[in-house]
N, C-alpha and C positions, 0 to 999 in steps of 0.2 A: 415396847416403846409405843406411845400413843400416836394415833393417826389424826392429824389436824387437817381439816378441809373447810372450805367456806363457800357460801352462796350469796349472791347479790341480786336483788330484784331492782330493776332500773325503771324509774318513772321520769316524768317531765320535771320542769324547774320547780313547780310547787310541791310535787310529791317527793322527789329526791331519790335517795338510795336506801334500801332496807337490807340489812346485813345479818347473816347468820354464820356463826363459827361453830363447827362440830368438833368435839373431841371424841374420837371413835364414833359412837352412835348417840351421843348425848349433846344436846344444845348447851353450849357454854357461854355464848354471847349472842344477844340480839341487840342491834343498834340501828339508829336512823340518822342520816345526815343528808343535807341538801348539796353537799360539795363532794366531788369525786376525790380530791386530794385528802380531804378530811376523812372520808370513808376508808381510804387506804391506810391513813395514819392510825385509825381506830384498830384495825387489824394488826398493824405492825407493832403498836404499843403492847397489845395483849400478848402476842406471840413472844415478844422480847421479855415480857414479865414471866411467861411460862418457860422461857428458855427452849422454845420449840420453833420449828419451821413449818411453813405451809406447804402441804403436798400437792393440793389441787384446789382451784377456784373455778366455780361454774357461774356464769353470768347470764341473766335473762335478757339477752340482747346481742346483736352482732358485733364483731370486732371492727368492722368498718361501717360507716353510715350509708354507704352506697354499694351497689353490686357492680361487677366489672364485666359480666356477660350481658348479651342482649336479652336473653331469657331470664326468668326468675331463678334464684339460687336453688340448687338441687335439694338441700335439706328442707327448704320451705315448700318446694313442690311435693316432696315425699309426705310431709305432714298434711298438706292440703288434700292429697290423695287418700289419706286416712280419715278425712272428714273434719279436720280442724279448721277453724277460721283463722286465716293468717294476715298479719300486717307485713306485707312483703318489703324487703329491703329495696329502696327505689334505685332507679338507674342514675338519677342526678342527686347530689347530696342535698339533704333537707336543711332547714334553718338551724342556726347554731344552738338554739334552745330546744330543739327536737329531742325526744328521748333516745333516738338512735344515735345522735351525735354524742349524747351523754354516755351511752353505752360504749361507743368507740373510745371515748376519753378514758373511761375507767379500765377498759381492756389494756390500753397502752400504759397507763400508770401501774397496773398490776404486774405486767411483764417486767417493768423496770424495778419495782419494789420487791418482788419475790422471784429472784433468779432461781431456776431449777424447778419452779412450780408450774404445773400444767394449767393453763388458763383456757377454759372451754366456754362454748356457748351452749345453752340448754333452753328448754321450753316447759315451764311448770305445768301448763294445762295438760300436756301429754303425760307428764310424770304422775299427776293426780289420778289418772286412769289406771296406774299400776300400783297404787298405794296398798292394795290388799296383800302385796308381797313384801312390803317394806316396813321397817321398824326404826323408830327414833324416839329418844326420851326427851321430853320437853318439861322442865320443872315449871310448875304452875306459877311459882312466885316470879318468874322471869317475865311474865305477861302483865305485871301490875301497872296500873295507870291508865288514864283516859286515852292517851295517845296510842297506847298499844291496842286498845279496843277499836279506836278510830281507824287504824291502819292494819287491822288483824289479817285481812286478806293478803296484804303485801308482805307481812312477816311470814305468813304461811308459805307464800311463794319463795321467799328467801330460804326457808328451811328445805323446801323441795329442791331448790337449786343445789344446796349443800349436800343433799342426799344423792343427787346425780354425781357430784364430785366424789363422794364416798364410794359409790359403787363402781365408778371409773377406776379408782385406785385398786379395787378388788378384782378388776378385770371382769366385771359383771355388767357391762354396758353395751349399748348399741350406738355405733358411730354413724351418723349421717354425713357423709363426706361431701365437700364442695368439689366442683369440677372446673376445668378450664382456668381462666384467669382468676376466678373467685378462689380457687384453691391456693393461690399465692398470697391473697390479701385477707382471707377469712379463716377462721378456725372451724373444725368440725362441730356439728351439733350433737350433743351426747345425751342419751337417756338411759336410765337404769334398765337392765334386762335380766330375766331369769327364765328357766324352763317353765313352759306353760302347757298344761293339758286341757283341752276343750272337750267337754262332755255334755251329754243330755240326761235328763231325768224326767220321765213322763208318768202321769197318773191317769188311769182309766176309771171313769166314774159312771156308775149306773144307779140312778135314783139316789138313795141315801147310803149307798155303799161304794167302796173303792177297792180295786184289785191291787194287792201288794204281792211281792215275791220274796221268798226266803232265800237269801244268797247262800249257795251251797259250796262255793269255793272262791279263793282269791280275796281281793280287797273287799272288806265288809262281810266276810263269811259269818253266818249265824245271825245276821240282822235282816229284819223285814224292811223293804224299801220299794220305791217305784221302779220302773224299768228304764234302763238307759245304759250308756257307756260312752266310750271315746268316739269323737267325731273323726272319721278317717279323712285323709287327704282328698280334696275335691268334693266332699260332702257338704251340704248345708246342714245347719242344726236340725231343721225339720226332717230332712231326708234321713239323717242319722237316727233320729228318735223313732221314726217309723220302722226302720230296719231293726233297731235294737228290740223294740216291742215284739216284733214277729220272731226274732231269734230266741228271745228269753221266755216267751209264754205262748207263742203260736197264734196270736191275734193279729188281724190286719186292721190297723187304725187309720183314720182319715180325719180331716178337719182339725188337726192339732192346733190348740190355741196357746199362744205364749202366756206364761204365768210368772215371768220374772227371771232373775238370775242370781245365782249363788257363787260365792268365792270361798275357797278353802285353802288354808295354809297349815301344813303339818310340820312340826319342828324337826322330825327325823327324815324329811324328804325335801330336797331343794325345789322340787316342782310345786307349782301352784295350780289349783284346779279352778277352772271357770265353768260353771254348770248352767246350762240353759234349761229352764223349767217349762213343761208343757202340761196341758190338760186335754183329755179327749173324751167326748161323750159318744163318739161315732166309731164303732169297731165291729168286726164280724168274726165268726168262728167261736171256738170254745177254748178256754185256757187249758194248756197242757204243761206238764212238768218237763223241763229240759235239763240238760247237764248243768246249766248255770243257775236256774231258779225253780222254786216250787211255789206256784201261785195259789192265792187264797183270797176270797172276798172277806172284807171287814166292814162292819158298820162304821160310818164316818164318826159317830159319837163314841166308839169304843176301839180306838186304835192301839196297837200293842207297843206303846212308847217305851216300855221297860225292855223291849228287845229290838229297839231301833237306835240309830245314831242319836247321840245326846241332843244335837241341835234341832232334830225334826220337830219336837214338841213346840218349838217357838215360832216356826214359820209354816209348817204343813197345814194346820187348821185353816189358816188364811187362804192358802191356795185352794183347798177343797171348798171354801166358801165363794170361790169365783174371783178372788182378789189377786193382785200381783205383789210379789215380794222381791226385794233386793237386799241381800244380806252378805256379810263377811264373817267368817268363823275361823278362829285359830285353835288348833289342837296341839296338845303336848301329851305324848304317851297315850293317845286315843281318848284323852279327856279334854273337854272344851275349856279353853282358857278365858276367852272373851269373844264378844261379837258385837256387830252393829246390825240394825234391822230397820228397813223402811217398808211400809205397807201402803200400797196404792189401790184405788178402786180399779177393778178389772174392766174390760170392755162390757158395757151394759150393766155394770154393777154400781149402784148408787153410792155416792160418798157417804161415809159415816157422819152422823149428826150427834152433837152432844145433847 
């Protein structure tokens, strides 16, 4: 039986409501309305046509337009502590046309229109930082028209809201609960969640050559790679990188320079990998073989890509040129399926000119 969930991005009076209905992980409806009741009617009519019920609805906005504690709401405080810029739910109710009042209205209508449906609050900006682990199908034809392009950001936010609802139904979500009196008037803020492994990957560069290690066992056995591994509890990425370099090839590295970040998703592993990239030109000692790696110097111009992970050829040359890369790779049966790549000038590296 198909799983139907929805997401609604809430704006002010001029922007209105942007709606996404997901059937399993496929976008089936994108709609826009400036009326809360009309938005609910759009969802109700489609579900009636499909002879389906709505399992979960996630809304980008609070269930009430004001908070009931003296301090800010706990979910908002938690997101702020993670570095997000928040529009806090106020202590006093805002004007009737304020977007939070419109959010509260559609929360109330949704609870009446869809009994048995979980109605949640979510935050698309935080969901977007977890996209490398999420999948959804969006038919390109559903984006036809000038208005779709005009409000493309709002439609994307509605899709992200729907994804939060989907993963909530799969019990793969993080719930940021309200406390005190707010717990009686607001709903929890929900974000998708999945197992995450944070790791480092560092490259030691000397002139026109780079030190790589042949992995002798475990994950990536038989591949040449940089040096790195899992970030342990209490470690910083830099501290973990220094430790892994010494453990895997015996060198003591210093002045590690950030070189970007990589995200990996393997179809046979629920974990996602977040990799912190580093370069080092300052290290001491001599490379030694360890139970984990067999080190060897390579010319930067002649890297052994035929014996490296498939993705390396697309981003590693840029790192070795002093640039920063931010990329996401998906693998199925150790074969790369697709990827995204962003290249930025590194510190002191001039921007490329056409």
